[in-house]
C-alpha positions as CSV (number, residue, x, y, z in Angstrom):
1,M,0.0,0.0,0.0
2,A,1.4,3.4,-1.0
3,P,2.0,6.1,1.6
4,F,-1.0,8.3,2.1
5,A,-1.3,11.4,-0.1
6,T,-4.9,12.6,0.4
7,V,-5.8,13.7,3.9
8,A,-9.3,14.6,5.1
9,A,-10.0,15.9,8.6
10,Y,-13.6,15.7,9.9
11,V,-14.6,18.9,11.8
12,P,-17.4,18.3,14.3
13,P,-19.6,20.9,15.8
14,G,-17.8,22.7,18.6
15,A,-14.5,21.7,17.0
16,G,-11.3,22.4,18.9
17,M,-9.4,25.2,17.0
18,L,-6.1,23.9,18.3
19,S,-6.7,20.5,16.7
20,V,-7.8,22.2,13.4
21,G,-4.6,24.2,13.5
22,I,-2.5,21.2,14.2
23,V,-3.7,19.1,11.2
24,A,-3.7,22.2,8.9
25,E,-0.2,23.1,9.9
26,V,1.2,19.5,9.5
27,F,-0.6,18.5,6.3
28,G,-1.7,21.7,4.7
29,A,1.2,24.1,5.0
30,H,4.4,22.3,4.0
31,G,4.5,22.1,0.2
32,A,8.0,23.6,0.4
33,A,9.2,21.4,3.2
34,A,7.9,18.1,1.8
35,P,5.9,16.6,-1.0
36,G,2.5,18.4,-0.7
37,F,-0.5,16.6,0.7
38,D,-4.0,17.0,-0.8
39,F,-5.5,18.2,2.5
40,A,-9.1,19.2,3.2
41,L,-11.3,19.9,6.1
42,C,-14.8,18.5,5.9
43,A,-18.0,18.6,8.0
44,D,-21.4,17.1,8.1
45,R,-22.2,19.6,5.3
46,P,-20.2,22.4,3.7
47,G,-20.6,25.8,5.5
48,S,-20.1,27.4,8.9
49,V,-19.1,25.2,11.8
50,P,-19.1,26.5,15.4
51,T,-15.8,26.0,17.3
52,D,-14.8,25.9,20.9
53,L,-13.6,29.5,20.7
54,G,-16.9,30.8,19.6
55,V,-15.5,31.8,16.2
56,P,-17.2,30.0,13.3
57,L,-15.1,28.1,10.9
58,T,-16.0,27.9,7.2
59,V,-15.5,24.4,5.9
60,G,-15.7,23.8,2.2
61,H,-16.4,20.1,2.0
62,G,-19.0,17.6,3.2
63,L,-18.7,14.0,4.3
64,D,-18.2,12.9,0.7
65,R,-14.6,14.1,1.0
66,L,-13.9,11.3,3.5
67,A,-14.7,8.7,0.8
68,A,-11.7,9.8,-1.3
69,A,-9.0,10.2,1.4
70,D,-6.1,7.9,2.1
71,L,-5.9,9.3,5.7
72,V,-9.1,10.2,7.6
73,I,-8.7,12.1,10.9
74,A,-11.6,12.6,13.3
75,L,-11.0,15.9,15.2
76,P,-12.2,16.6,18.8
77,G,-15.3,18.6,19.4
78,A,-17.2,20.0,22.4
79,G,-20.1,17.6,22.0
80,F,-18.0,14.4,22.1
81,R,-20.1,12.9,24.9
82,T,-22.9,12.4,22.3
83,P,-22.0,10.1,19.4
84,P,-21.9,11.7,16.0
85,G,-24.9,11.1,13.6
86,P,-25.2,7.9,11.6
87,A,-23.9,9.6,8.4
88,V,-20.6,10.4,10.2
89,L,-20.2,7.0,11.8
90,D,-21.0,5.3,8.4
91,A,-18.4,7.4,6.7
92,L,-15.7,6.5,9.2
93,V,-16.5,2.8,8.9
94,A,-16.6,3.0,5.1
95,A,-13.2,4.7,5.1
96,Y,-11.7,2.0,7.2
97,E,-13.3,-0.8,5.2
98,R,-12.0,0.5,1.9
99,G,-8.4,0.5,3.3
100,A,-7.9,4.1,4.5
101,L,-5.9,5.0,7.6
102,V,-8.2,6.3,10.3
103,A,-6.9,8.4,13.1
104,A,-8.1,10.6,16.0
105,H,-6.6,12.4,18.9
106,C,-8.0,13.9,22.2
107,V,-11.7,13.4,22.4
108,G,-11.9,12.8,18.7
109,T,-11.2,9.2,19.8
110,F,-14.8,9.0,21.0
111,A,-16.1,9.1,17.5
112,L,-14.0,6.1,16.4
113,A,-15.2,4.3,19.5
114,A,-18.8,5.1,18.7
115,A,-18.3,3.7,15.2
116,G,-17.0,0.4,16.6
117,L,-13.6,0.8,15.1
118,L,-11.8,0.6,18.4
119,N,-13.5,-2.6,19.7
120,G,-10.7,-5.0,20.8
121,R,-8.1,-2.4,20.2
122,R,-5.9,-0.2,22.4
123,A,-6.8,3.5,22.3
124,A,-5.5,6.8,23.6
125,T,-7.4,10.0,24.4
126,H,-6.9,13.0,26.7
127,W,-6.0,11.7,30.2
128,R,-8.9,13.7,31.7
129,F,-11.4,11.7,29.7
130,A,-9.8,8.3,29.7
131,D,-12.0,6.9,32.4
132,L,-15.1,8.1,30.6
133,L,-14.0,6.5,27.4
134,A,-13.3,3.2,29.2
135,R,-16.7,3.4,30.9
136,D,-18.8,4.2,27.8
137,Y,-16.9,1.8,25.6
138,P,-15.9,-1.3,27.6
139,D,-14.7,-3.2,24.5
140,V,-11.9,-0.6,24.1
141,A,-8.6,-1.1,25.9
142,V,-8.0,2.5,27.0
143,E,-4.3,3.4,27.9
144,P,-4.5,6.8,29.7
145,D,-0.8,7.5,29.7
146,A,-0.1,7.0,26.0
147,L,0.8,9.9,23.8
148,Y,-0.4,7.9,20.8
149,L,-1.1,4.3,20.0
150,D,-0.6,2.6,16.6
151,E,-2.9,-0.3,15.9
152,G,-2.1,-0.6,12.2
153,R,-4.8,1.3,10.2
154,I,-6.3,2.8,13.4
155,V,-4.1,5.3,15.2
156,T,-5.2,7.3,18.2
157,G,-3.5,10.1,20.2
158,A,-3.7,12.0,23.5
159,G,-5.1,15.4,24.1
160,A,-4.1,19.0,23.0
161,A,-0.6,19.3,21.6
162,A,-0.2,15.5,21.4
163,G,-2.0,15.9,18.1
164,F,1.4,17.0,16.7
165,D,3.0,13.7,18.0
166,L,0.2,11.7,16.3
167,C,0.6,13.5,13.0
168,L,4.4,13.3,12.9
169,H,4.2,9.6,13.8
170,L,2.0,9.0,10.8
171,I,4.3,10.9,8.5
172,R,7.3,9.1,9.9
173,R,5.7,5.7,9.6
174,E,4.4,6.2,6.0
175,H,6.8,8.7,4.5
176,G,10.0,8.2,6.6
177,A,12.0,10.0,9.3
178,A,13.5,12.5,6.9
179,M,10.2,14.1,6.0
180,A,8.9,14.0,9.6
181,N,12.1,15.6,10.8
182,H,11.9,18.3,8.1
183,I,8.4,19.2,9.0
184,A,9.1,19.1,12.7
185,R,12.1,21.4,12.3
186,D,10.0,23.8,10.2
187,M,7.5,24.0,13.1
188,V,10.3,24.2,15.7
189,L,9.1,20.9,17.3
190,P,10.8,17.7,18.3
191,S,10.2,15.1,15.7
192,H,9.6,12.5,18.3
193,R,8.7,12.7,22.0
194,D,9.2,9.8,24.4
195,G,7.2,9.2,27.5
196,G,3.5,9.2,28.1
197,Q,1.1,12.0,28.9
198,A,1.3,11.2,32.6
199,Q,4.3,13.5,32.7
200,Y,1.9,16.4,32.1
201,L,-0.6,15.7,34.9
202,A,1.5,17.8,37.4
203,A,4.2,19.8,35.5
204,P,7.1,20.8,37.8
205,A,7.8,24.5,38.1
206,P,11.0,25.8,36.5
207,E,14.0,26.0,38.9
208,D,16.0,29.2,38.3
209,G,17.9,28.9,35.0
210,Q,18.1,25.1,34.9
211,D,15.6,24.6,32.1
212,E,17.4,27.1,29.9
213,R,20.7,25.3,30.6
214,L,19.1,22.0,29.9
215,A,17.8,23.2,26.5
216,E,21.3,24.4,25.6
217,V,22.8,21.0,26.5
218,L,20.2,19.1,24.4
219,A,20.9,21.3,21.4
220,W,24.6,20.7,21.9
221,A,24.1,17.0,22.1
222,R,22.2,17.0,18.8
223,E,25.2,18.6,17.2
224,H,27.7,16.1,18.7
225,L,25.8,12.9,18.2
226,H,28.9,11.2,16.8
227,E,30.5,11.5,20.3
228,P,30.0,9.1,23.2
229,L,28.0,11.7,25.3
230,P,28.1,10.1,28.7
231,V,25.4,11.5,31.1
232,A,28.1,12.8,33.4
233,E,29.4,15.1,30.7
234,L,26.0,16.3,29.8
235,A,25.3,17.1,33.5
236,Q,28.6,18.9,33.8
237,R,27.7,21.1,30.8
238,A,24.4,21.9,32.4
239,M,26.2,22.8,35.6
240,M,24.2,20.2,37.6
241,S,25.0,17.1,39.5
242,K,24.3,13.9,37.7
243,R,21.3,13.2,39.9
244,S,19.8,16.7,39.5
245,F,20.4,16.5,35.7
246,A,18.6,13.2,35.4
247,R,15.7,14.5,37.5
248,R,15.4,17.7,35.5
249,F,15.8,15.8,32.2
250,T,13.0,13.4,33.0
251,A,10.7,16.2,34.1
252,A,11.3,18.1,30.9
253,T,11.2,15.3,28.3
254,G,9.3,12.5,30.0
255,T,12.2,10.0,29.4
256,T,15.7,9.3,30.7
257,P,18.9,10.7,29.2
258,H,19.9,7.3,28.0
259,A,16.6,6.6,26.3
260,W,16.6,10.1,24.7
261,L,20.0,9.6,23.2
262,R,19.2,6.1,22.0
263,D,16.1,7.4,20.1
264,L,18.0,10.4,18.8
265,R,20.7,8.2,17.4
266,L,18.1,5.8,15.8
267,S,16.2,8.7,14.3
268,G,19.5,10.1,12.9
269,A,20.3,6.7,11.5
270,E,16.8,6.4,9.9
271,E,17.3,9.7,8.1
272,L,20.8,8.8,6.8
273,L,19.5,5.4,5.6
274,E,16.7,7.1,3.7
275,T,18.5,10.1,2.2
276,T,22.1,8.8,1.5
277,D,23.8,5.7,0.3
278,L,26.4,5.8,3.0
279,P,27.6,2.4,4.2
280,V,25.9,1.2,7.4
281,E,29.3,1.3,9.1
282,E,29.7,5.0,8.4
283,I,26.1,5.8,9.5
284,A,26.8,4.0,12.8
285,R,29.9,6.2,13.3
286,R,28.0,9.4,12.5
287,V,25.2,8.7,14.9
288,G,27.5,7.6,17.7
289,Y,27.4,3.8,17.7
290,G,30.7,2.0,18.3
291,S,30.2,-0.3,15.4
292,A,27.7,-1.3,12.6
293,S,26.8,-4.4,14.6
294,V,25.7,-2.3,17.6
295,L,23.6,-0.2,15.3
296,R,22.0,-3.3,13.7
297,E,21.3,-4.8,17.1
298,Q,19.5,-1.6,18.3
299,F,17.7,-1.1,15.0
300,V,16.3,-4.6,14.9
301,R,15.3,-4.4,18.6
302,R,13.6,-0.9,18.3
303,R,12.5,-0.8,14.7
304,G,11.9,-4.5,14.0
305,V,14.1,-4.8,10.8
306,P,17.8,-4.5,10.0
307,P,19.1,-1.2,8.7
308,R,19.5,-2.5,5.1
309,D,15.9,-3.8,5.0
310,Y,14.7,-0.4,6.3
311,R,16.7,1.4,3.6
312,R,15.2,-0.8,0.9
313,S,11.7,0.2,2.0
314,F,12.4,3.8,1.1
315,T,13.4,5.0,-2.4
316,R,14.3,8.6,-1.7
317,M,18.0,8.1,-2.2
318,T,20.3,11.1,-3.0
319,T,23.8,11.2,-4.3
320,P,26.5,9.8,-2.0
321,A,27.3,12.1,1.0
322,G,30.7,13.5,1.1
């Protein structure tokens, strides 16, 4: 199945403007940063749709647009406690049955549950409404801490800004890390976040200038990925003890320094595999692995395939890197 090219986002009454902005920014505004998507917003019928900000949104397409999309996204709306009408539910089911990817984040997940698409599957939603989703739809395995959950052709995500995580995951999965990284950089976002949304239930307050120093160290680490980067050195650069650094790091990123570096190295390896014909040995050196065998071991463990098989699955090869 070819990567998705046509994207349709369903805008319910009382739609969350943040979620509308997220999908429009990721799929509708990056023709220069990546191959353009055919992106459209659609509603029960074309016309004015009320939003959570009280500002009406003019939507140019009706539900028929869902029938032609490779990726269908159900956006969250204020009336999520009441299932959408039969026409919307039928359109979501029809999209899935004809082979489209179907996704939702935040309380948009309730629409997929009402359509029966989440029965027997894991699902994510905003942590505040996870218990409600589990109560109303007992056949759904709700995971309240997940930022997003990939169940093949059904993908769900957590609340608010986690919509970016969901969208970038879909692009990374279908179009590769290079495109996802490019779009994320254009939006000044991390291309991948570790950890679940539990880290946001009680966000710690900043402590003096520690957060700023931490951000500077993370930026430095990205530029020196080919080096060993022991945690003790990162802590020293942040002018913190190793223990304090680990605590601040986890509070800020939701993961440990070791896990963050591992995923950063793997993401860098993915991009080099996609966009260059460098030998695996050289890629391993550039992203900080001691040998190609260590990269292969990590790649198979974390990505499920060896680096060369991953490279063969993407065709966007450039001229050899110098």
